[in-house]
TIGULUM-512605 format. One record per residue: x, y, z of N, C-alpha, C in turn. Coordinates in steps of 0.02 Angstrom, whole numbers, padded with zeros to 5 digits, always signed. Each point is the difference from the previous one (the first is absolute). Layout:
REM residues N
XYZXYZXYZ
...
REM end
This chain:
REM residues 430
-08134-04039+02929+00047-00026-00055-00064-00013-00030
-00065-00017-00020-00029-00033-00034-00028+00070-00060
+00014+00068+00016-00028+00042-00039+00034-00018-00071
+00053-00038-00007+00064-00014-00058-00034-00069-00017
-00049-00017-00060-00017-00063-00007+00026-00050-00030
+00049+00033-00015+00058-00068-00025+00045-00018+00043
+00008+00042+00048+00013-00016+00081-00013-00052+00017
-00072-00014+00015-00055-00019+00037+00009-00067-00042
-00021+00004-00080+00000-00082-00009+00036-00040+00008
+00085+00013+00001+00059-00038+00021-00031+00010+00083
+00013+00030+00066-00023+00012+00058-00015-00024+00028
-00098-00016+00003-00007-00018-00007-00027-00078+00006
+00024-00026-00030+00020-00075-00012+00031-00058+00052
+00057+00065-00014+00075-00015+00074-00020+00018+00059
-00060+00018-00003-00011+00024+00094-00054-00031-00020
-00049-00053-00008-00056-00051-00001+00070-00045+00024
+00045-00031-00064+00017-00051-00013+00062-00006+00094
+00023+00061+00008+00022+00031+00071-00009-00045+00046
-00069-00001+00009-00055+00016+00078+00004-00114-00022
+00000-00023-00043+00001-00052-00003+00088-00025-00010
+00045-00002-00011+00054-00017+00027+00005+00010+00083
-00032+00052-00002+00015+00012+00084-00051-00039+00061
-00047-00022-00033-00045-00020+00025+00028-00106+00008
+00055+00008-00078+00016-00053+00006+00056-00010+00041
+00032+00039-00017+00065-00039+00059+00002-00001+00076
-00049+00053+00006-00035-00001+00095-00008-00093-00003
-00059-00027-00038-00014-00032+00020+00024-00070-00004
+00028-00004-00075+00058-00067+00004+00079+00002+00043
-00008+00077+00026+00085-00007+00035-00005-00034+00063
-00073+00033+00021-00020-00006+00071-00054-00030+00046
-00071+00034-00046-00061-00013+00026+00005-00076-00004
+00005-00024-00042-00033-00062-00022+00029-00042+00038
+00064-00005+00005+00007-00017+00078-00021-00042+00052
-00067+00059-00015-00047-00006+00080-00036-00050-00005
-00031-00031-00079-00018-00050-00022+00023-00056-00004
+00049-00023-00010+00054-00056-00044-00019-00013+00084
+00051+00033+00035+00038-00022+00079-00076-00067+00038
-00026+00061+00005-00055-00064+00036-00023-00051-00033
-00016+00006-00062-00004-00077-00047+00017-00050+00008
+00082+00002-00033+00031-00004+00024+00012-00048+00062
-00001-00001+00041+00012+00026+00056-00041-00062+00016
-00070+00002-00009-00028-00044-00013+00001-00049-00044
+00055-00025-00061+00011-00049-00006+00044-00034+00048
+00032+00033+00035+00066-00051+00038+00051+00062-00027
+00003+00038-00063+00066+00030+00006+00050+00039+00079
+00063+00011+00023+00022+00043+00027-00006+00065-00011
+00013+00032+00042+00017+00075-00019+00046+00040-00047
+00033-00062+00032+00054+00028-00034-00002-00041-00063
-00015-00047-00043-00012-00034-00034-00040+00054-00074
-00040+00026+00020-00076+00060-00023+00053+00047-00028
+00042+00044+00059+00047+00025-00026+00064+00029-00025
+00017-00067+00029+00068-00024-00041+00016+00056-00065
-00046-00007-00046+00004+00020-00069+00006+00056-00011
-00047+00046+00040+00029+00096+00009+00033+00025+00018
+00043-00047+00081+00032+00001+00033+00088+00007-00030
-00005-00040-00051+00048-00016-00050+00013+00045-00048
-00060+00027-00014-00020+00057-00094+00026+00048+00036
-00035+00042+00087+00041+00058+00027+00079+00009+00004
+00022-00068+00009+00081+00012-00008+00010+00012-00096
-00027-00054-00024+00004+00016-00084-00016+00089-00037
-00045+00008+00031-00025+00096-00032+00049+00044+00029
+00056-00029+00070+00059+00056+00003+00025+00008-00076
+00013-00041-00034+00049+00012-00068-00079+00014-00037
-00037-00015-00029-00055+00001-00037-00005+00075-00020
+00005+00029+00095+00005+00101-00025-00004+00003-00011
+00078-00002-00009+00061+00032-00053-00015-00030-00066
-00038-00047-00004+00011-00029-00090-00049+00033-00037
-00037-00004+00058-00084+00035-00030+00017+00088+00003
+00014+00030+00029+00033+00087+00003+00047-00005-00068
+00038-00041+00009+00057+00034-00070-00028-00047-00085
-00044-00035+00022-00034-00015-00066-00055+00026-00026
-00021+00062+00050-00065+00028-00026+00045+00080-00033
+00048+00006+00063+00037+00066-00039+00026-00011-00068
+00038-00073-00015+00019+00002-00072-00057-00014-00053
-00051-00049+00013-00034-00013-00046-00078+00053+00005
-00024+00024+00065-00036+00018-00018-00059-00033+00039
-00043+00026+00060-00016-00050+00045-00082-00058-00051
-00023+00060-00018-00041-00059-00063+00020-00064-00030
+00059-00003-00014+00034-00034-00042-00003-00060+00048
+00028+00022+00076+00048-00040+00039-00077-00057+00026
-00059+00069+00018-00060-00018+00039-00033-00058-00041
-00025+00028-00041-00030-00075-00056+00015-00047+00039
+00067-00063-00035-00005-00045+00018-00005-00008+00072
+00048+00033+00040-00013-00024+00065-00090-00046+00021
-00039+00076-00030-00049-00010+00036-00046-00048-00050
+00014-00029-00054-00042-00069-00010+00028-00079+00031
+00068+00034+00003+00050-00060+00057-00024-00024+00058
-00043+00069+00043-00017+00014+00062-00076-00057-00010
-00030+00027-00059-00060-00015-00002-00006-00071-00020
+00060-00028-00039-00016-00086+00016+00031-00044+00064
+00062+00024+00021+00011-00002+00069-00052-00002+00076
-00044+00053-00019-00063+00017+00064-00052-00084-00023
+00002-00002-00068-00072-00058+00000+00050-00070+00006
+00079+00031-00006+00033-00105+00018-00008-00020+00077
-00021+00063+00030+00007-00012+00099-00061-00045-00004
-00084+00025-00048-00066-00033+00003+00015-00088-00033
+00040+00018-00048+00006-00075-00010+00034-00052+00037
+00066+00023+00036+00025-00038+00059-00020-00031+00015
-00029+00031+00022-00080-00049+00047-00043-00007-00013
-00041-00027-00047+00002-00021-00056+00018-00061+00017
+00074-00018-00040+00013-00041-00012+00060-00003+00096
-00007+00024+00051+00043-00020+00047+00058-00022-00024
+00047+00049-00019+00052+00012-00028+00051+00058+00024
+00014-00031+00043+00062+00076+00076+00039+00031-00067
+00036-00040-00034+00046+00028-00031-00042+00046-00052
-00022-00023-00061-00033+00076-00035-00032+00057+00076
-00035-00024+00070-00041+00028+00027+00079+00083+00023
+00071-00025+00021+00036+00014+00011+00046+00056-00045
-00017-00028-00076+00045+00054-00059-00065+00038-00033
-00069-00020+00003-00040+00047-00017+00008+00069+00049
-00013-00023+00069+00018+00063+00056+00043+00038-00011
+00043-00061+00020+00071+00078-00008+00015+00012-00073
-00028+00010-00066-00024+00030-00041-00040+00061+00024
-00044-00022+00025-00053+00069+00006+00032+00060+00039
+00018-00026+00053+00039+00037+00049+00048+00066-00017
+00033-00038-00067+00068+00043-00016-00048+00028-00064
-00035-00002-00018-00039+00023-00083-00061+00031-00002
-00012+00013+00068-00027+00086+00036+00029+00049+00011
+00076-00007+00015+00040+00044-00009+00001+00049-00065
-00029-00016-00058-00010+00010-00054-00035+00073-00017
-00058-00032+00037-00070+00040-00005+00010+00074+00036
+00021-00020+00037+00016+00059+00063+00052+00039-00017
+00056-00001-00020+00061+00044-00040-00014+00043-00059
-00028-00055-00034-00014+00034-00061-00063+00041+00029
-00043-00015+00015-00068+00015+00009+00021+00087+00034
+00046+00020+00048+00022+00050+00027+00045+00037-00051
+00043-00026-00022+00052+00042-00093-00050+00023+00003
-00038-00031-00037-00055+00014-00050-00012+00098-00013
-00034-00018+00079-00050+00031+00031+00041+00057+00014
+00070+00005+00020+00058+00037-00007+00011+00030-00054
-00008-00040-00071+00025+00056-00052-00057+00023-00028
-00050-00012+00024-00093+00008-00046-00029+00065+00061
+00054+00023+00065-00069+00039+00059+00071+00026+00041
+00016+00084-00024+00035+00054+00072-00022+00027+00020
-00052+00028-00023-00040+00061+00053-00053-00039+00041
-00014-00052-00029-00054-00053+00009+00006-00059+00027
+00064+00015+00007+00027-00108+00017-00012-00022+00065
-00020+00041+00077-00039-00014+00022-00039-00050+00023
-00073+00049-00045-00049-00021-00029-00020-00052-00042
+00048+00017-00042-00027-00061-00042+00049-00067+00040
+00060-00007+00044+00008-00056+00047-00077-00006+00041
-00016+00022+00021-00054+00031+00057-00039-00042-00037
-00041-00021-00053-00049-00015-00029+00036-00071-00029
+00052+00010-00037+00051-00101-00010-00009-00052+00067
+00008+00046+00049+00011-00049+00070-00032-00011+00043
-00069+00017-00032-00073-00025+00003-00019-00063+00007
+00052-00034-00065-00013-00057+00007+00000-00053+00029
+00061+00020+00053+00014-00017+00052-00042-00026+00087
-00030+00036-00009-00041-00006+00062-00070-00027-00033
-00014+00026-00060-00047-00037-00047-00008-00086+00027
+00061-00032-00029-00024-00074+00013+00016-00004+00063
+00015+00043+00078-00029-00034+00067-00060-00001-00018
-00040+00064-00049-00084-00018+00020-00011-00060-00065
+00020-00004-00022-00051-00035-00040+00037-00066-00021
+00074+00041-00027+00032-00114-00025-00011-00033+00037
+00033+00028+00090-00001-00049+00039-00039-00054+00008
-00056+00027+00003-00059-00021+00023-00036-00046-00048
+00000+00044-00082-00006-00020-00028+00038-00075-00019
+00061-00010+00005+00041-00078+00006+00007-00007+00052
-00029-00009+00058+00002-00030+00043-00078-00040-00012
-00059+00033-00010-00059-00047-00054+00024-00010-00061
+00019+00007-00045+00019-00043-00031+00025-00072-00003
+00053+00013+00063+00053-00069+00009-00058-00051+00047
-00046+00036+00043-00027-00047+00036-00078-00020-00039
-00003+00002-00055-00055-00023-00042+00012-00041-00051
+00041+00008-00015+00046-00011-00097+00080-00016-00005
+00031+00002+00078+00069-00012+00025+00047+00046-00017
+00072-00031+00027+00040+00043-00030+00033-00008-00097
-00057-00049+00001+00050+00015-00071-00038+00034-00052
-00079+00000+00034-00037+00041-00077+00008+00095+00033
+00014+00008+00052+00025+00082+00015+00058-00005-00024
+00079+00000-00009+00018-00024-00013+00015+00013-00077
-00024-00042-00042+00004+00004-00085-00060+00051+00009
-00044+00018+00034-00037+00040-00061+00036+00082+00042
+00055+00006+00055+00051+00067+00012+00066-00004-00038
-00009-00072-00044+00062+00025-00042-00010+00012-00089
-00067-00028+00031-00012+00013-00083-00037+00084+00008
+00019+00048+00043-00026+00037-00005+00048+00051-00013
+00047-00025+00034+00061+00041+00008+00047+00009-00082
+00002-00065-00018+00013-00025-00075-00058+00073-00060
-00064-00004+00016+00005+00064-00043+00002+00090+00019
+00012-00010+00053+00052+00032+00003+00042+00041-00015
+00040-00063-00002+00077+00004-00035-00016+00037-00078
-00057-00041-00030-00005+00029-00066-00023+00055+00001
-00042+00022+00034-00014+00096+00029+00083+00049-00032
-00002-00030+00053+00094+00031+00029+00023+00008-00061
+00009-00040-00042+00031+00007-00084-00034+00019-00043
-00073-00009-00002-00025+00069-00056-00021+00055+00032
-00028+00021+00044-00009+00060+00043+00049+00057+00030
+00081-00025-00002+00012+00035+00052+00066+00013-00022
+00037+00080-00004+00069+00033-00016+00037+00003+00086
+00072-00019-00060+00038+00030+00080-00004+00081+00009
-00018+00022-00038+00046+00091+00016-00054+00003-00057
-00032+00100+00028-00040+00021-00019+00038+00042-00088
+00063-00003+00001+00041+00042-00011-00028-00086-00081
+00024-00008+00014-00009-00083-00041-00054-00021-00055
-00053+00054+00022-00072+00033-00044-00007+00069-00009
+00076+00019+00004-00031+00075-00045-00035+00047+00101
+00022-00026+00036-00044+00031+00059+00045+00028+00061
-00013+00030+00045+00056+00030+00063-00062-00017+00062
+00069-00008+00043-00029-00029+00063-00094+00045+00016
-00031-00011+00039-00086-00009+00040-00029+00051-00071
+00019-00007-00065-00024+00014-00060+00011+00104-00004
+00049+00010+00016+00010+00057-00011+00036+00012-00069
-00008+00045-00004+00026+00045-00091+00053-00001+00002
+00049+00011+00031+00085-00018+00004+00021-00041+00055
+00073-00011+00003+00035-00033+00039+00002-00001+00042
+00032-00055+00036+00030+00030+00089+00031+00007-00016
+00025+00038+00076+00096+00040+00037+00044-00064+00002
-00050-00080-00021+00051-00074+00021-00008-00044-00046
+00056+00016-00063-00038-00050-00055+00017-00068+00013
-00061-00049-00042-00019-00058-00013+00026-00038+00005
+00088-00006+00000+00034-00033-00017+00027-00042+00075
-00018-00058-00005+00024-00021+00079+00084+00001+00016
-00012-00001+00031+00119-00004+00055+00004-00052+00012
+00040-00006-00002+00031-00061+00044+00044+00028+00062
-00005-00039+00074+00043+00001+00052+00057-00054+00007
+00028+00008+00004+00061-00042+00034-00013-00021+00077
+00006-00072-00010+00019-00015+00087+00054+00036+00046
+00028+00034-00023+00048+00014+00040-00034+00096+00010
-00028+00031-00051-00029+00053+00003-00062+00015+00078
-00037-00078-00001-00055-00004+00026+00033-00023+00090
+00054-00013-00006+00006-00013+00059+00014+00039+00032
+00040+00043-00034+00031+00075+00037-00050+00031+00010
-00056+00006-00017-00065+00067+00021-00028-00010+00037
-00013+00037+00037+00009-00036+00094-00097+00016-00018
-00029+00029-00052-00063+00013-00017-00031-00092-00014
+00055-00044-00047-00042-00063-00002+00007-00007+00036
+00025-00007+00055+00011-00038+00066-00052+00009+00063
-00052+00047-00008-00039+00051+00022-00053-00041-00007
-00016-00013-00086-00064-00044-00043+00024-00057-00006
+00032-00017+00026+00014-00081-00021-00060-00019+00082
+00056+00031+00065-00022-00017+00068-00064+00006+00015
-00013+00063-00033-00064+00014+00031-00053-00049-00039
-00013+00011-00048-00023-00037-00055-00008-00074-00012
+00070-00047+00048+00012-00051+00000-00055-00030+00048
+00004+00035+00039-00031-00017+00050-00065-00004-00002
-00026+00072-00030-00065-00019-00002-00039-00028-00057
+00039-00025-00044-00012-00071-00050+00019-00069+00044
+00028-00002+00044+00010-00065+00030-00062-00016+00035
-00018+00063+00060-00050+00007+00013-00088-00048-00029
+00022+00045-00063-00068+00002-00059-00019-00098-00015
+00089-00021+00005-00008-00092-00042-00014-00029+00062
+00021+00024+00077-00013-00050+00034-00071+00009+00040
-00057+00066-00004-00030+00010+00022-00064-00047-00048
+00005+00015-00076-00048-00023-00059-00004-00078+00006
+00044-00040-00007+00027-00058-00005-00034-00044+00067
-00005+00025+00053-00023-00038+00041-00065+00054+00064
-00011+00031-00043-00066+00025+00051-00071-00047+00011
-00006-00037-00055-00079-00044-00004+00030-00042+00069
+00110-00016+00000-00004-00080+00005-00019+00034+00095
+00026+00072+00019+00021+00019+00066-00104+00019+00038
-00022-00002-00052-00067+00001+00015-00029-00058+00003
+00031-00038-00026-00047-00087-00007+00035-00042+00082
+00090+00037+00015+00009-00010+00076-00058-00003+00023
-00004+00087+00004-00052+00031+00064-00068-00011-00006
-00025+00007-00039-00108-00015-00008-00001-00067-00003
+00059-00046-00067-00031-00071-00003-00054+00008-00082
+00032-00057-00043-00043-00001-00066-00069+00034+00003
-00020-00043+00055-00084+00038+00007-00009+00074+00006
+00053-00002+00032-00026+00103+00004+00048+00047-00038
+00009+00009-00056+00030+00011-00065-00042+00037-00007
-00085-00001-00002-00045+00034-00052+00022+00098-00006
-00010+00000+00086+00011+00082+00008+00074+00058-00044
+00047-00075+00044+00062+00033-00069-00016+00019-00063
-00021-00076-00054-00034+00048-00045-00030+00057-00026
-00044-00020+00074-00069+00073-00020+00034+00064+00017
+00041-00009+00031+00044+00076+00022+00065+00009-00035
+00032-00061-00020+00028+00027-00063-00020+00056-00050
-00054-00024-00040-00027+00009-00037-00018+00087-00021
-00057-00015+00063-00028+00071+00031+00063+00058+00016
+00059-00012+00022+00054+00003+00046+00037+00018-00082
+00011-00028-00018+00051+00032-00052-00024+00028-00051
-00058+00012-00021-00062+00038-00044+00019+00059+00031
-00018+00020+00056+00001+00056+00046+00099+00031-00026
+00018-00072+00007+00089+00068+00001+00008-00029-00080
-00046+00001-00050+00068+00015-00053-00008+00093-00038
-00034+00028+00035+00025+00069-00020+00068+00023+00050
-00003-00049+00038+00066+00020+00015+00079+00008-00044
+00006-00038-00039+00052-00041-00047-00023+00075-00046
-00029+00031-00024-00039+00059-00064+00029+00040+00069
-00001+00004+00071-00018+00050+00042+00095+00027-00009
+00010-00064+00019+00099+00016+00024+00018+00026-00061
+00004-00019-00068-00021+00035-00076+00037+00079+00012
-00084+00017+00018-00012+00070-00011+00068+00038+00046
-00018-00039+00072+00042+00033+00041+00060-00010-00032
+00015-00019-00049+00104-00024-00022-00006+00067-00042
-00068+00005-00046+00041+00046-00047-00047+00080+00032
-00006+00023+00063-00002+00054+00011+00042+00022+00061
+00027-00073+00048+00046+00021+00013+00069-00014+00014
+00001-00069-00031+00062-00018-00003+00000-00075+00002
+00055-00055-00009+00002-00065+00024+00014-00022+00052
+00035+00051+00066+00006+00016+00063-00046-00015+00027
-00018+00047-00015-00061+00017+00066-00055-00075-00002
-00009-00018-00063-00053-00030-00016+00036-00078+00009
+00068-00021+00012+00024-00046+00023-00013-00034+00067
+00001+00066+00052-00019+00019+00074-00067-00033+00020
-00047+00049-00046-00049-00035+00008-00018-00067-00019
+00018-00051-00062+00000-00047-00020+00017-00035+00082
+00062+00017+00016+00011-00014+00083-00058-00039+00024
-00016+00085+00018-00070+00000+00053-00042-00058-00013
-00044-00002-00059-00041-00040-00003+00034-00064-00034
+00042-00019-00007+00028-00070+00015+00001-00022+00099
+00004+00039+00037-00034-00035+00076-00072-00013-00008
-00036+00016-00028-00094-00017-00016+00000-00106-00021
+00052-00014-00018+00022-00063-00033+00006-00046+00071
+00057+00030-00016+00073-00029+00071-00052+00003+00064
-00014+00033+00045-00042-00006+00075-00032-00034+00009
-00047+00008-00048-00083-00072+00009+00045-00060-00025
+00066-00014-00008-00003-00033-00017+00035-00056+00054
+00050+00034+00032+00043-00010+00072-00038+00015+00057
-00057-00012+00011-00033+00041+00066-00067-00046-00011
-00027-00054-00065-00058-00032-00029-00020-00061+00076
-00058-00002+00016+00000-00060+00036-00073-00035-00035
-00008-00040+00048-00051-00049-00041-00057+00030+00055
-00007+00041+00033-00048+00063+00023+00001+00067-00023
+00031-00006-00035-00001+00083-00039-00040+00012-00027
-00039+00068-00004-00042+00049-00047+00010-00006-00065
-00088-00002-00041+00026+00010-00079+00052+00033+00008
-00012+00076+00035+00022+00067-00035+00086-00009+00004
+00000-00050+00007+00108+00010+00008+00008-00068-00070
-00034-00027-00035-00032-00041-00045-00004+00067-00033
-00035+00050-00045-00014+00039-00038+00050+00054+00003
+00041+00022+00068+00053+00036+00004+00053-00011-00043
+00025-00081+00013+00037-00049-00028-00006+00010-00087
-00066-00013-00002-00013+00005-00080+00013+00065-00027
-00024+00043+00031+00025+00099-00029+00080-00002-00013
+00009-00029+00072+00097+00014-00028+00038-00049-00046
-00051-00064-00024+00062-00045-00050-00040+00018-00066
-00055+00050-00026+00001+00039-00055+00035+00086+00019
+00004+00008+00041+00049+00047+00001+00079-00009-00029
+00023-00034+00040+00050-00065-00017+00031-00017-00059
-00047-00048-00031-00001-00027-00078+00013+00052-00052
-00046+00049+00023-00007+00068-00042+00039+00053-00002
+00026-00001+00058+00034+00064+00006+00062-00018-00006
+00029-00072+00023+00079-00001-00048+00022+00002-00040
-00052-00049-00049+00010-00019-00066-00004+00086-00042
-00033+00043+00035+00024+00068-00044+00061+00046+00032
+00010-00003+00025+00048+00030+00052+00064-00017+00004
+00022-00053+00001+00072-00005-00034+00018+00020-00072
-00017-00007-00048+00031+00041-00076-00041+00059-00003
-00046+00020+00048-00002+00084+00015+00061+00028+00041
+00017-00036+00054+00063+00034+00035+00084-00014-00051
-00022-00049-00047+00054-00023-00015+00015+00042-00074
-00078+00037-00015+00033+00031-00054+00031+00096+00006
-00059-00008+00064+00010+00051+00058+00093+00029-00005
+00040-00048+00026+00069+00009+00018+00041-00002-00061
-00019-00061-00067+00022+00005-00049+00002+00039-00069
-00082-00007-00002-00009+00018-00069-00005-00033-00046
-00060+00043-00036-00024-00059-00051+00059-00059-00045
+00055+00050-00005+00049-00044-00048+00033-00029+00032
+00005-00006+00058+00067-00054+00044-00047-00025+00059
-00087-00005-00029-00031-00042+00056+00012-00080-00012
-00002-00028-00064+00038-00077+00026+00055-00011-00016
+00041+00047-00007+00036-00038+00000+00055+00005+00097
-00029+00038+00013+00014+00021+00074-00073-00079+00052
-00055+00012-00025-00055-00041+00020+00026-00067-00027
+00052-00044-00022+00012-00060-00025+00053-00035+00065
+00033+00038+00006+00045-00002+00072-00040-00005+00071
-00028+00041-00032-00059+00027+00095-00042-00056-00009
-00031-00036-00031-00025-00041-00010+00039-00054+00032
+00040-00014-00061+00071-00065+00029-00002+00003+00076
+00034+00017+00013-00026+00036+00081-00015-00028+00044
-00077+00038-00014-00040+00011+00063-00039-00092-00048
+00019-00043-00039-00026-00064+00011+00033-00022+00029
+00093+00003+00029-00004-00058+00045-00009+00028+00061
-00057+00044+00024-00027+00011+00049-00072-00024+00014
-00018-00005-00060-00075-00017-00029+00030-00086+00023
+00018-00033-00019+00008-00059-00012-00006-00026+00060
+00045+00018+00072+00004-00006+00042-00086-00017+00063
-00071+00054-00056-00070-00014+00024-00026-00055+00009
+00002-00056-00034-00013-00061-00020+00005-00019+00081
+00078-00013-00040+00051-00072+00066-00037+00031+00090
+00006+00077-00008-00056+00036+00076-00013-00036+00006
-00057+00016-00017-00076-00016-00005-00017-00084+00011
+00048-00040-00050-00004-00068+00012+00021-00018+00063
+00038+00015+00022+00053-00006+00084-00079+00014+00049
-00011+00047+00006-00063+00001+00053-00061-00029-00003
-00037-00019-00085-00045-00058+00002+00035-00045+00025
+00056-00021-00024+00028-00057+00035+00012-00007+00081
+00018+00055+00027-00010-00008+00070-00079-00002+00013
-00035+00026-00037-00096+00013+00011-00015-00068+00007
+00012-00063-00027-00024-00053-00021+00055-00067+00018
+00055+00011+00046+00044-00052+00010-00044-00051+00038
-00049+00043+00053-00043-00040+00045-00037-00060-00031
-00021+00001-00082-00081-00014-00022-00045+00021+00013
-00033+00061+00046-00084+00049-00005+00053+00046+00001
-00015+00046-00049+00040+00081-00016+00019+00022+00054
+00039+00030+00028-00006+00057+00059+00010+00089-00056
-00046+00025-00008+00005+00053+00002+00056+00052+00009
+00003-00015+00066+00027+00048+00045+00101+00004-00034
-00008-00069-00003+00070-00021-00058+00020+00062-00018
-00054+00046-00080+00023+00027-00039+00012+00071+00011
-00017+00034+00066-00021+00051+00021+00078+00025+00020
+00051-00017-00003+00061+00043+00005+00032-00003-00080
-00038-00041-00043+00030+00046-00054-00043+00054-00028
-00052+00017+00011-00022+00082+00004+00041+00046+00033
-00014-00022+00075+00065+00050+00004+00051+00023-00003
+00041-00046-00046+00038+00011-00055+00011+00041-00027
-00077-00007-00032-00012+00084-00060+00001+00035+00037
-00032+00005+00041-00013+00048+00026+00062+00058+00009
+00077-00045+00022+00043+00036+00013+00036+00004-00056
-00017-00029-00079+00039+00020-00054-00036+00062-00015
-00081+00018+00007-00026+00049-00021+00013+00055+00031
+00029-00002+00068+00042+00069+00045+00072+00034-00073
+00029-00071-00009+00064+00013-00035-00020+00044-00044
-00020-00029-00055-00035-00011-00074-00024+00093+00008
-00022+00040+00070-00041+00061-00021+00058+00038+00040
+00053-00015+00059+00053+00041-00010+00042+00015-00041
+00008-00051-00044+00048-00005-00085-00051+00061-00043
-00034-00031-00012-00053+00072-00039+00018+00059+00025
-00006+00019+00087-00031+00074+00023+00094+00010-00032
+00055-00036-00003+00061+00031-00026+00016-00010-00074
-00057+00023-00036+00004+00021-00031-00028+00039-00042
-00031+00051+00059-00024+00054-00008+00020+00038-00028
+00050+00040-00032+00016+00067-00046+00018-00037-00055
-00008-00073-00033+00030-00001-00058-00063+00011-00033
+00046+00040-00067-00072+00033-00058-00008-00043-00040
-00047+00027-00031-00042-00056-00040+00050+00031-00067
+00029-00061-00045+00023-00007-00064-00042+00011-00069
-00076+00016+00022-00040+00021-00045-00036+00075+00020
+00035+00016+00029-00050+00078+00048-00034+00038-00080
+00072+00017-00032-00057+00048-00041-00047-00026-00056
-00011-00056+00007-00062-00048-00043-00042-00037+00052
+00008+00031+00060-00048-00011+00026-00058+00028+00044
-00059-00021+00016-00045+00062+00044-00017+00062+00017
+00055-00040+00062+00014+00045+00059+00060+00046-00029
+00068-00035-00046+00029+00081-00013+00003+00016-00055
-00062-00024-00023-00022+00088-00050-00030+00060+00019
-00045-00042+00067-00020+00082+00057+00069+00047+00016
REM end
């Protein structure tokens, strides 16, 4: 695709910025909760106080997904994303400022905005990739979603180290400044589609079989579509699991090993995640070669590597179990963002992708909104007696294993669905 140098001039900045979109989407949606929760617990705040803005924002996001998708269809992803990313950066810095001022109201408002405004990073990045790539869609998404496990490798530990040495204020102001710069670069370097600069998807010299203009889909049309419900249930549960897992994985290990026993956790998280990074691209490659249904089933299996270790972990567990978990986390955080837009494009095609996606993501957000309260319930049970009892969190992970089985069955039921862009896909052209 990069044989077309003019295409590369626009596509390469898009791909690199999209890696950063996913890096900060993953970090500011879920991962950073592992840093602020222990920090503010030590300051005397309750788990409910710390997570209330995130919980309430999770409900507000249900509507924001719809607003975001509609605005991106009407105005284009770049025009909507740019101001959202800048405000996201300012809100991120505000979380740090609130700690320095010891002001809970500022903390609440800023963290609420952070949780909401990560959505355009994900939705916009995915829509742009679906516009710019069809034949290489899976591999393009597999590359950009490497940003999610990258935060698990370097972002979480770096944020923890900066927080431990310089405090929340410095760490979050630095992060916020970087996000603002990303917003400015998006405005300068990214275009909504290749057609807007006289090019075609994948750097091709001819137009694709699917027109570039996005098409609206009504809620009635979507709700009457069996395939939409299969997507909503399967990937809604997969997203629930990833939110619940990522937000409280360090909390789980803290309860099991104590704060002084987290060294191996961070070490193996980095090592295991580094080994798992290629899985993001591999899932995209599988998607390009055999289609999104088979790739999605593989993703469900890889989820087990992340969930099972946290289900059976004990204070005397071996380091090997932690390493398996770390690899699973990387596969999960890299693979799920790759496959969600891929399978939506597979079902609805480039033309109807965002029209369907905005409704699907809105309904899935209802499912995701219960992930944090779900985990807070078990964290509360584990800390009810004073000293944390890690066994009280175990049922949370057993529940996730049941959700995985349901998601797997839902995806299997989609086996016979054809690829909407088959004529332009690599395996469809063979």
